N, C-alpha and C positions, 0 to 999 in steps of 0.2 A: 246316366250318372251325371249329377251336378258338378260343377267345377269348384264350388265353394260351399262352405257350411257357415251357419249363423252360430256365433259363440256368445255366451253370456258368462262373464266371470264375476261372481257375486260373493261379497263377505257378509257376515252377519249384520254389519253395520252399514254397508253401502254397496252400490253397484260399481265395480272396479273398472271394468271394461265390457264393451259390447260392439260387435262388429262381425264382418265376414273374414273367414279364413280359409286356407287350403289344408293345414295340418295343425293339430294340437297334440302335444306329448305331455302326459302326466303320469304321476306315481300312483298306483292303486296298491291295495292289499295283495293283489295277485301279481304285482310287478309293473313295470313301466308299459304304458299303452299309447299308441299313436292312432288318432282318429282323423280320418280323411273323409271327404264327401262320399255318401253312399255306404259308409260303414254299417255293419249290423247294429241293430238297436242294442243298447247296453245300460246297465245301471251298476255302479260300483261304489266302493268307498275309498276316498282319496287318503293316502298317506302323506305325511310332510314331505315335501320335496318341491323342486322348482317345476313350474308349469311353463311350457313354450308355445307361444301361439304364432304361426306364420300367417300373418295378415294378408290380404289381397291388396292393401294399400300401400303404395311405394313410400308414402309419407311415414306411415306407422311402422312399416317394415316388420320386424320380429318383436313381440311383446313377451318379456320373461317376468315371472312373478314367483315369489316364495309363498306356497300354499301350506297352511297347517290345518289338516284334518278337513273332513267334509265328504261330499258325494259328487259323483259324476254321472250324467245321464245323457243318452244320445238317442234321438229318434227323428225321423223325417228331416234329416240334414239340420237339425237343431241340437246343440251341444250346450249343456248347462253344467258349470262347475260352480257348486254351492260350497263354500268353505267358511270355517270358523273364523279364520284369520288370512287375509291376502295382502301381501306388500309387493308392489310393483317394483322390479329392480332399481328403477330410476329414483324411487322414494327412499331406498335403504341407505342409512348412513354407515358407511363400511367401517369407520373407526369405532363407532358404537357397537356395531355387530361384532367386531374382533375383540372389544373389551368384554362384551357379554360372553362370548365363547371362552375367553381365558377365566372369567369369573366362575362359569359353570363347570369348567374343568377342575378348578381349584376347590370347589364346593361338592364335587362328584354328583352334579345335578344332571343327569342323563337327558331329561326332557328339554331343559334349557339349553344344553350343549347341542342337541339335535336341532332346535329352532335357530340357534345362531348360525350352525353349520349351513342349514338350508338357506337362510338369508345370504350367506357369503357365496354359496354355489349359484344362486340367482344373479347375483352381480357379476360374478365371473362369466356367466353364460350369454350375458346380454351383448 
């Protein structure tokens, strides 16, 4: 079994992160899943939620991103996360996300509330 897997985190408009990792945790329609080297092949639908990537690089450490919809696939120690929207935790403006959450709650916009909540959870997890 290999000690690392290759990860591609891609949004509809850009490649967000690419590199080697020892563990990736993501939320699918079947629940949270952890993928390590040697995992069974899989194809799943991503739910909005934080994605955590434990890289093999001490410099990069752990990457956390807010992911909104998409797909996850794994085969031959290559993991692809193809998402509609991806925001790295380091890129998220916390105050803006908090305002968006409050606005979504006051407007009873469940989808916007979920997106803002995922952004804030990604920041908290980094």
